[in-house]
C-alpha positions as CSV (number, residue, x, y, z in Angstrom):
1,G,-50.3,147.0,-45.2
2,D,-49.9,149.9,-42.8
3,L,-52.2,152.4,-44.7
4,A,-55.1,150.0,-44.6
5,D,-54.8,149.5,-40.8
6,D,-54.7,153.3,-40.4
7,E,-57.8,153.7,-42.6
8,L,-59.5,151.0,-40.8
9,S,-58.9,152.5,-37.4
10,L,-60.0,155.9,-38.6
11,V,-63.2,154.3,-40.0
12,R,-63.7,152.6,-36.6
13,A,-63.1,155.9,-34.7
14,V,-65.6,157.8,-36.9
15,A,-68.1,154.9,-36.6
16,H,-67.7,155.0,-32.8
17,T,-68.1,158.8,-32.6
18,L,-71.3,158.6,-34.8
19,A,-72.7,155.7,-32.7
20,T,-72.2,157.6,-29.5
21,A,-73.7,160.8,-31.0
22,L,-76.7,158.9,-32.2
23,A,-77.2,157.1,-28.9
24,R,-77.1,160.5,-27.2
25,L,-79.6,161.9,-29.6
26,H,-81.8,158.9,-29.1
27,G,-81.4,159.2,-25.3
28,E,-82.4,162.9,-25.5
29,E,-85.4,162.1,-27.7
30,R,-86.4,159.5,-25.1
31,I,-86.0,161.8,-22.2
32,R,-88.1,164.4,-24.1
33,H,-90.8,161.8,-24.8
34,E,-90.7,160.6,-21.1
35,A,-91.0,164.1,-19.8
36,V,-94.4,164.6,-21.4
37,H,-95.8,161.1,-21.6
38,D,-97.4,158.8,-18.9
39,P,-94.9,156.0,-18.4
40,L,-97.7,153.3,-18.0
41,T,-100.1,154.0,-20.8
42,G,-97.8,156.0,-23.1
43,L,-100.5,158.7,-23.3
44,A,-99.9,162.3,-22.9
45,N,-99.3,163.4,-19.3
46,R,-100.7,166.5,-17.6
47,T,-97.9,168.8,-18.9
48,L,-98.4,167.8,-22.6
49,L,-102.2,167.9,-22.2
50,R,-102.0,171.5,-20.9
51,D,-99.6,172.5,-23.7
52,R,-101.9,170.9,-26.4
53,L,-105.0,172.6,-24.9
54,E,-103.3,176.0,-24.8
55,H,-102.3,175.6,-28.5
56,A,-105.9,174.5,-29.4
57,L,-107.4,177.4,-27.6
58,A,-105.1,179.9,-29.3
59,K,-105.9,178.3,-32.7
60,S,-109.7,178.4,-31.9
61,E,-109.4,182.1,-31.2
62,R,-107.6,182.7,-34.5
63,L,-110.0,180.5,-36.6
64,G,-113.2,181.2,-34.7
65,N,-114.0,177.5,-34.0
66,E,-114.3,175.7,-30.7
67,T,-112.1,173.5,-28.6
68,A,-113.5,171.0,-26.1
69,V,-112.1,169.1,-23.2
70,L,-113.5,165.8,-22.2
71,F,-112.8,164.6,-18.6
72,V,-113.0,160.8,-18.3
73,D,-113.4,159.4,-14.8
74,L,-113.6,155.7,-14.5
75,D,-116.5,154.8,-12.3
76,N,-115.4,151.5,-10.6
77,F,-111.6,151.3,-11.2
78,K,-110.8,151.1,-7.5
79,E,-112.5,147.8,-7.2
80,V,-110.0,146.3,-9.8
81,N,-107.0,147.5,-7.8
82,D,-108.5,146.4,-4.4
83,R,-109.6,143.0,-5.6
84,Y,-106.8,142.0,-8.0
85,G,-103.9,144.2,-7.1
86,H,-102.0,147.0,-8.9
87,G,-100.4,144.7,-11.5
88,T,-103.9,143.9,-12.8
89,G,-104.9,147.5,-12.4
90,D,-101.9,148.6,-14.5
91,A,-102.8,146.0,-17.3
92,V,-106.3,147.4,-17.3
93,L,-105.1,151.0,-17.6
94,M,-102.7,150.1,-20.4
95,E,-105.6,148.5,-22.4
96,L,-107.9,151.5,-21.7
97,G,-105.1,153.8,-22.9
98,R,-105.0,151.9,-26.2
99,R,-108.8,152.1,-26.5
100,L,-109.0,155.8,-25.8
101,R,-106.3,156.5,-28.4
102,A,-108.5,154.7,-30.9
103,A,-111.8,156.4,-29.8
104,I,-110.7,159.9,-30.4
105,R,-110.2,161.6,-33.9
106,P,-106.8,161.6,-35.5
107,G,-105.9,165.2,-34.6
108,D,-107.1,165.0,-31.0
109,T,-105.0,164.4,-27.9
110,V,-105.9,162.0,-25.1
111,G,-103.9,161.9,-21.9
112,R,-103.9,160.4,-18.5
113,F,-104.5,163.1,-16.0
114,G,-104.2,161.2,-12.8
115,G,-104.7,157.7,-11.4
116,D,-107.9,156.8,-13.1
117,E,-108.7,160.0,-14.9
118,F,-108.1,160.8,-18.5
119,V,-108.6,163.9,-20.5
120,A,-109.2,164.4,-24.2
121,V,-108.6,167.7,-26.0
122,C,-110.7,168.0,-29.2
123,E,-110.1,170.8,-31.7
124,D,-112.7,172.3,-34.0
125,V,-115.8,170.7,-32.6
126,D,-119.3,171.6,-31.9
127,E,-121.7,170.2,-29.2
128,E,-122.8,167.4,-31.5
129,S,-119.5,166.2,-32.7
130,V,-117.9,166.3,-29.2
131,R,-120.8,164.3,-27.8
132,L,-120.2,161.7,-30.4
133,V,-116.5,161.5,-29.3
134,G,-117.8,161.2,-25.7
135,Q,-120.1,158.4,-26.7
136,R,-117.3,156.5,-28.5
137,I,-115.1,156.9,-25.4
138,L,-117.9,155.3,-23.3
139,E,-118.3,152.4,-25.7
140,A,-114.6,151.8,-25.8
141,I,-114.5,151.6,-21.9
142,K,-117.6,149.4,-21.7
143,M,-116.2,146.6,-23.7
144,P,-115.0,143.8,-21.3
145,I,-111.2,143.8,-20.6
146,R,-109.5,140.4,-20.2
147,T,-106.5,140.1,-18.0
148,S,-104.9,137.0,-16.6
149,A,-106.8,137.6,-13.4
150,A,-110.3,138.0,-14.7
151,E,-112.7,139.7,-17.2
152,H,-113.3,143.2,-16.1
153,R,-116.3,145.4,-16.8
154,L,-115.7,149.1,-16.4
155,S,-117.8,152.2,-17.0
156,A,-116.9,155.9,-17.0
157,S,-118.4,159.3,-16.4
158,V,-117.4,161.7,-19.1
159,G,-117.8,165.5,-18.6
160,I,-117.5,167.9,-21.6
161,A,-116.7,171.5,-21.5
162,L,-116.8,173.5,-24.7
163,G,-115.2,176.8,-25.8
164,G,-113.6,179.6,-23.7
165,T,-110.0,180.7,-23.7
166,D,-108.8,179.7,-20.2
167,P,-107.3,176.2,-20.1
168,E,-107.8,176.0,-16.3
169,V,-111.4,177.0,-16.5
170,L,-112.2,174.5,-19.2
171,L,-110.5,171.6,-17.4
172,D,-112.4,172.6,-14.2
173,N,-115.7,172.8,-16.0
174,A,-115.1,169.4,-17.6
175,D,-114.2,168.0,-14.3
176,V,-117.5,169.4,-12.7
177,A,-119.5,167.9,-15.5
178,A,-117.8,164.5,-15.1
179,Y,-118.6,164.7,-11.3
180,R,-122.3,165.4,-12.2
181,A,-122.3,162.4,-14.6
182,K,-120.9,160.3,-11.8
183,S,-123.4,161.6,-9.2
184,A,-126.2,160.7,-11.6
185,G,-125.1,157.0,-11.5
186,G,-122.1,157.1,-13.9
187,G,-121.8,155.5,-17.3
188,H,-122.9,158.6,-19.3
189,V,-121.8,161.9,-20.9
190,E,-122.6,165.2,-19.3
191,L,-122.1,168.6,-20.9
192,F,-121.1,171.6,-18.7
193,G,-123.4,174.5,-18.7
């Protein structure tokens, strides 16, 4: 009789304590994840990108290989928002996030840098291999995207900067290269330098 009830309430109390602790852990995990990921696309955000880039550059220095930054600037995304609204724009960005993740190599990081700008950090590359990644990114973006509103055809300008030890400089150089690609009509890959 009584003992079973006592044991049961103890088990319940322990279970409750464990459940609370697990929920808190899960919550902290989620908060940590949210702190470094873009809420819309689930890609790395600026903070995590910079962190990954710093790690990659430190590793490059140790191992004597090269790290590259690819700056991806959508050419005509503004039209999607202007014509179909932000809901459609968001749906397009989410799909692009999935495609970009699939286009990079397994160990690489892709993140959302700003509104319609994405950045990929690629470790242990040379000019040829990073151009291939850039090309795959272009192809992934070119495929039509269907939303409930319409079928959207986008292109991007991709700027690549290779090597160096300063993350800021690398990001800026890739940005400059993307700007050059855009000025030349968009839809292609430009290497800085």
